[in-house]
C-alpha positions in Angstrom: -0.1 0.0 -0.1 2.9 2.5 0.9 4.5 1.5 -2.2 1.6 2.3 -4.1 1.3 5.7 -2.6 4.7 6.7 -3.2 4.7 5.5 -6.9 1.5 8.1 -7.1 3.4 10.7 -5.5 6.4 10.3 -7.6 4.2 10.2 -10.7 2.2 13.3 -9.6 5.4 15.1 -8.8 6.8 14.3 -12.3 3.8 15.4 -14.0 3.7 18.8 -12.1 7.6 19.2 -13.3 6.8 18.8 -16.8 4.1 21.3 -16.5 6.0 23.7 -14.9 8.9 23.2 -17.5 6.2 23.5 -20.3 4.8 26.8 -19.1 8.0 28.2 -18.6 9.2 27.5 -22.3 6.2 29.0 -23.4 6.5 32.3 -21.8 10.1 32.1 -22.6 9.4 31.9 -26.4 6.5 34.7 -25.7 8.7 37.1 -24.3 11.5 36.5 -27.1 9.0 36.8 -29.8 7.0 39.9 -28.5 9.7 42.4 -29.1 10.2 41.4 -32.6 6.1 41.5 -33.2 6.2 44.9 -31.6 9.0 45.9 -33.7 7.6 44.7 -36.9 4.2 46.4 -36.0 5.6 49.9 -35.5 7.6 49.4 -38.6 4.0 49.0 -40.3 2.6 52.2 -39.0 0.5 50.4 -36.3 -3.1 49.1 -36.8 -3.9 51.3 -39.6 -1.3 49.8 -41.9 -1.5 46.2 -40.8 -3.6 43.8 -43.4 -4.2 40.4 -42.0 -4.3 37.6 -44.0 -7.6 37.2 -46.0 -8.6 40.8 -45.0 -10.6 42.2 -48.1 -8.5 45.3 -49.7 -11.7 47.7 -49.1 -11.4 47.0 -45.2 -7.6 47.3 -45.5 -8.0 50.7 -47.4 -10.7 51.7 -44.8 -8.0 51.3 -42.1 -5.4 52.9 -44.0 -7.3 56.1 -44.6 -8.8 56.3 -41.1 -5.2 56.4 -39.8 -4.6 58.8 -42.6 -7.4 61.3 -41.5 -6.5 61.0 -38.0 -3.0 61.8 -38.8 -4.0 64.7 -41.0 -6.4 66.2 -38.4 -3.1 67.1 -36.4 -2.1 69.0 -39.3 -3.2 72.5 -40.5 -5.8 71.7 -43.1 -9.4 72.1 -41.8 -11.9 69.0 -42.2 -14.9 70.5 -43.9 -18.3 68.3 -44.5 -20.3 68.1 -47.4 -23.0 70.4 -46.3 -20.3 73.2 -45.3 -18.9 73.2 -49.3 -22.2 73.0 -50.6 -23.0 76.2 -48.8 -19.6 77.8 -49.9 -20.0 77.0 -53.6 -23.6 77.5 -53.8 -24.2 74.1 -54.5 -21.3 74.0 -57.1 -23.0 76.4 -59.2 -19.7 78.2 -60.6 -17.7 75.9 -62.4 -14.1 77.0 -63.1 -12.8 73.8 -65.3 -12.0 70.2 -65.2 -8.9 68.2 -65.1 -7.5 64.6 -65.1 -8.6 64.3 -61.6 -11.6 66.2 -61.0 -13.6 69.4 -61.4 -13.0 72.7 -59.6 -15.5 75.2 -58.4 -15.2 78.6 -57.1 -16.6 79.4 -53.8 -16.3 81.8 -50.6 -16.5 81.5 -46.8 -18.7 83.8 -45.0 -15.7 85.8 -44.0 -15.0 86.7 -47.6 -12.3 84.5 -48.5 -12.5 83.2 -52.1 -11.9 79.3 -52.3 -11.4 76.7 -55.2 -12.8 73.6 -54.3 -11.7 70.5 -56.2 -14.0 67.4 -56.3 -12.2 64.5 -56.9 -13.4 61.9 -59.7 -11.8 58.6 -60.7 -12.7 55.1 -62.4 -12.8 53.5 -58.8 -13.1 54.6 -54.9 -9.7 53.3 -54.6 -8.2 55.5 -57.4 -10.2 58.6 -55.9 -8.8 57.7 -52.3 -5.3 57.4 -53.7 -5.3 60.7 -55.3 -6.9 62.4 -52.3 -4.0 61.4 -50.0 -1.3 62.1 -52.7 -2.5 65.8 -52.4 -3.4 66.1 -48.8 -0.5 63.9 -47.7 2.0 66.3 -49.4 0.6 69.9 -49.8 -1.3 69.6 -46.7 1.9 69.4 -44.9 4.1 72.1 -46.6 3.9 75.6 -46.6 5.8 78.0 -49.0 5.1 81.4 -50.9 5.1 79.5 -54.2 2.8 76.6 -53.3 -0.7 76.7 -53.5 -2.1 76.9 -50.1 -4.5 74.1 -49.2 -7.1 75.4 -46.6 -8.8 72.0 -45.8 -10.5 69.0 -47.2 -13.8 66.9 -47.3 -13.8 63.2 -46.8 -17.2 61.7 -46.8 -19.0 58.7 -48.3 -20.2 60.5 -51.4 -17.4 63.4 -51.4 -13.7 63.5 -51.8 -12.9 67.2 -51.8 -9.9 69.5 -51.5 -10.4 73.1 -50.6 -7.4 75.5 -52.2 -6.8 79.1 -52.2 -8.3 80.9 -55.0 -5.7 82.0 -57.7 -8.0 84.9 -59.5 -5.1 84.8 -62.8 -5.5 81.1 -63.3 -2.6 78.9 -64.9 0.2 80.1 -66.6 -0.8 77.9 -69.6 -3.6 80.5 -70.9 -0.9 83.3 -71.0 1.4 81.0 -72.8 -0.9 79.7 -75.5 -4.5 81.0 -75.3 -4.6 84.5 -73.5 -5.1 87.6 -75.6 -3.2 89.4 -72.8 0.5 88.9 -73.1 2.9 89.0 -70.3 6.0 90.9 -70.6 9.1 88.6 -70.7 10.2 90.4 -67.4 7.0 88.8 -65.8 7.6 85.4 -67.3 11.1 85.3 -66.0 10.1 86.4 -62.6 7.4 83.4 -62.9 10.3 81.0 -63.9 12.4 82.0 -60.7 9.2 81.7 -58.5 8.3 78.0 -59.8 12.0 76.8 -59.6 11.9 78.1 -55.8 8.7 76.1 -55.1 9.8 73.0 -56.4 13.3 73.5 -55.0 11.4 73.7 -51.4 9.7 70.2 -52.4 13.0 68.6 -53.1 15.5 70.0 -50.6 13.9 71.8 -48.0 10.8 69.5 -46.7 11.3 67.1 -43.9 10.7 64.5 -46.8 11.4 65.0 -50.3 8.3 65.6 -52.4 8.5 64.8 -56.2 5.4 66.4 -58.0 5.8 64.3 -61.2 3.7 66.9 -63.1 5.3 70.3 -63.6 3.8 71.9 -66.6 2.3 75.2 -67.4 -1.3 74.1 -66.7 0.0 73.4 -62.9 1.4 76.7 -62.5 -1.2 78.8 -60.7 -0.8 82.8 -60.9 -2.3 84.9 -58.1 -3.6 88.6 -58.3 0.1 89.9 -58.6 1.3 86.9 -61.1 3.1 85.3 -58.5 3.5 81.7 -59.4 2.2 78.7 -57.1 2.9 75.1 -57.8 -0.3 73.2 -57.8 -2.0 69.6 -58.2 -0.2 67.3 -56.2 -2.5 64.4 -57.2 0.4 62.3 -58.8 3.2 63.6 -55.8 4.6 61.0 -53.9 6.9 61.6 -50.5 10.3 59.7 -50.4 13.4 59.7 -47.8 15.9 61.8 -48.6 18.4 59.0 -48.1 16.7 56.9 -51.3 18.4 57.4 -54.3 15.5 56.3 -56.3 12.0 55.1 -55.9 10.1 52.3 -57.5 7.1 53.2 -60.1 4.4 51.1 -60.7 3.4 52.8 -63.8 3.9 55.9 -66.0 3.3 59.1 -64.3 3.3 62.8 -65.6 1.8 64.4 -68.8 3.4 63.3 -72.1 5.7 65.9 -73.7 6.7 67.4 -70.1 7.5 63.9 -68.3 11.1 62.6 -68.2 12.1 59.8 -70.0 12.8 57.4 -67.1 9.1 57.7 -66.0 8.1 55.6 -69.2 10.9 52.9 -69.3 12.2 50.5 -66.6 14.7 53.2 -65.3 15.3 54.2 -61.7 13.2 57.4 -60.8 14.6 60.3 -58.6 13.3 64.0 -58.0 15.3 65.0 -61.1 12.5 64.0 -63.0 10.9 67.3 -62.1 14.1 69.2 -63.5 13.4 67.7 -66.7 9.7 68.8 -66.8 10.7 72.3 -65.4 13.2 72.4 -68.4 10.4 71.8 -70.9 8.3 74.7 -69.2 11.6 76.9 -69.7 11.3 76.0 -73.3 7.7 77.0 -73.7 8.4 80.1 -71.7 11.1 81.5 -74.3 9.0 80.3 -77.1 5.5 81.2 -75.9 4.2 78.4 -77.8 3.6 74.6 -77.0 6.9 72.7 -77.7 5.4 70.4 -80.2 3.7 72.8 -83.0 3.2 71.5 -86.6 1.9 74.6 -87.4 5.4 76.1 -87.9 8.4 75.3 -90.6 9.4 71.7 -90.1 12.9 72.6 -88.6 10.9 74.5 -85.7 8.1 71.7 -85.0 9.9 70.3 -82.0 11.1 73.1 -80.0 13.7 71.6 -77.7 15.5 70.3 -81.0 15.3 73.7 -82.7 16.8 75.5 -79.4 19.6 72.8 -79.2 20.6 73.2 -82.9 20.7 76.8 -82.5 22.6 76.4 -79.3 25.3 73.8 -81.1 25.6 76.3 -83.9 26.1 79.1 -81.8 23.0 80.9 -83.1 20.9 81.1 -79.7 20.7 85.0 -80.7 18.7 84.1 -83.8 16.5 81.6 -81.8 15.7 84.7 -79.2 15.1 86.9 -82.3 12.7 84.4 -83.9 10.8 84.2 -80.6 10.2 87.9 -80.5 12.3 88.9 -77.6 13.5 92.4 -77.3 17.3 93.2 -77.2 17.0 94.2 -73.4 15.8 90.9 -72.5 18.3 88.8 -74.6 21.1 88.0 -72.0 18.3 86.4 -69.7 16.6 84.8 -72.5 20.1 82.9 -73.5 20.8 82.0 -69.8 17.0 80.7 -69.7 17.8 78.5 -72.9 21.1 77.2 -71.4 19.5 76.5 -68.3 16.8 74.7 -70.1 19.0 72.5 -72.1 20.6 71.4 -68.8 17.3 70.6 -67.1 16.5 68.2 -70.1 19.6 66.1 -70.3 18.4 62.6 -71.0 20.6 61.1 -68.1 19.1 62.2 -64.7 22.3 62.5 -62.8 23.4 65.1 -65.6 20.7 67.4 -64.8 21.2 70.2 -62.1 19.3 70.4 -58.7 16.4 73.1 -58.5 18.3 75.1 -56.1 21.1 75.9 -58.5 18.6 76.4 -61.5 
């Protein structure tokens, strides 16, 4: 009897020891794995950026958007309601124009501030949300005299909208190609300098570098004093300064202004904006679109014509053909030289915007 009792006691002790060992092992594993899990969790931005296996894309997008909106509410832009914007725009009755990412309407606040409300449009909710985050997540975090100011945004079930300062003189495009009122070359030179400063700020002075991807005359807006403001950040992207290039998932920008690497499997850097700025400078010099079939064959592609004149030492003739007065000749020749540097095929050969 005592032998049986001793046996049972020994067995019980052995089982208890095994259980304790198993528990200790599990606890050890837990505390060994936990720091790594937390590290990965934080690296992925917390709950808003964590997509569990089997979670639908729409649910993941909702989590990401919720986190994004919460982050933005800590920034300067104001979050407006659909009703507030309907009142401000008189039910969207004053249509200013349309673009690739939406329609723009004129409005005003009760204090008299004139605004431009950009209502985002797209082929799917996902695309609209991507455009929304691109614009609010870039221009909403920066402030510069030569960047259009974002007052706020609206994110509701049936409306994604951005509220910008109203630019009374519209875009540079209409003064180069369409407007009967012709700007002086001196004013165009000032616009070029202001635009360069705005882009340089995006590239070199922000906490995270911002690549615009769509620099062109239509995206350079002019205030009542014709001060230029870089606008339309629907394609913009943030990137860390220590990244030498970024990955692209598809072509960006506008043909005729977009750098070659945006359409080919090449590394992409902020120098793509430099290329686009060079193309804009050519159009400022020529006061025409770079591609124009209604001119002599040698002048159809203005950048090539400018290069040929430069190579032949005849930039002066180019300036004369563009109707630029003698008093502006020196500045015009300098602009042609800068434009040619900006549109170098190899990105590393292009200058940075702060030295343009």
